[in-house]
N, C-alpha and C positions, 0 to 999 in steps of 0.2 A: 455515821450515828444525825449529822445536821441534815443527810438528805429526806431522810424520812420526815424529819419535822418541816425541814422546808417542803417540801411534797404535801404533808396537810393542812399549813397553812394555809397552802395554794386550792386547794380544796375546798378550805372554808371556808376562803373569801369568795371562792367562784361559786358555790352555795347559797350563801348571804346575797352577793351581787344577783342571781339570778332568783332569788325569793321576791328581793326589793324590784327586778323588772317586770317580775310579772303582778306584783301588787300595784304597781303603777299603771302597767296596763289595763288592769281590768278596771282601777278607778278610772282611765281614758275613756273607756269605752262605756262606764256608767253615768258619764257627767250628762247634764242635760242638753240637749239641742236647742240653745239660745241663735233666733233669727240675727244675721248681722247687722246689717242697713236693708231700708226699702228704697227701693232705687226709686216708688212711684209715690206719689200720695194718693192716701186709702180715701175717699169717700166721694160724696157727692158735690155737687156744687152748692152755697148757700144761697138763700131766697134773696138777696141782695150782698152785692160783689165788694168785697173787702180790700185793702188794699195790697194784703195779705194773702188772697186766694190770687189777686190779680199776678202778683210775682209768681204765685205757685205757678200759673198756666203758661205764662211765658216765659219762665225758667231764670228770672232773674231776679234781684234785690226787691224791695220794695220802692227803696230810695236812690231812686237811680236818675242819671241826665236824661232828658228830652228824646236825644239822637240814641244813644243805647234803648229804651222802650221800643222806637220803630224799627231797630233793628232786628230787635227779636221777635216782634208783632210777622215782620218781614218773613224772618225766618221759619216760628210756627206756622204764619199761612202758608209758606210755601208746602209746606207739607201735608197741610188738613186743607186745602181750599176745595170747596163744593167740585167746581170745573175740573179737578184734579181726581175726581174719586171720593173726595173727603164729605164730609158730614152739613151739614148747613148749621146744625144747632150749634156746633164746636164751633164756626166759623164765626157765629153771632157771641159765642162766648168770649172766643179770640180777641174780637174786634172791642165788645162793652172789656177788657180787662186793659188795653191799651186805653182804651176814653179814662176809666177809671183812675190810672195810673200817671195819664197825660192833663189830667184834672178836667176834664170837656164829658164829664157826669149828665148827665139828664134827669138820675131820678127814675126813667122809667124803666132801666132793666132789659134783660133779653126780652125778643120778640117771642119767645119761645115760652 
């Protein structure tokens, strides 16, 4: 007599677990797609370069030592140098970013 009772409880528990599983799966599929994190900065260049923008271009923080700025400048310029197929415009922006972070700005901005 106890065996049919245990079997009935097992079937009921399985049915409830299945129902909960289906509801959880439908809620998971219906959730909105949220972009995680963007790898790159979206937007163009500002009219006058700020330290924040210079740091974004070189991939470093705004307040770093000058040797770190020069190291980051070299790394980015190797990848974007005009002689290696890079853009003259990007090379000028990279040089401007280095000058801004090192405090050597002349106020003229980019040549382009």
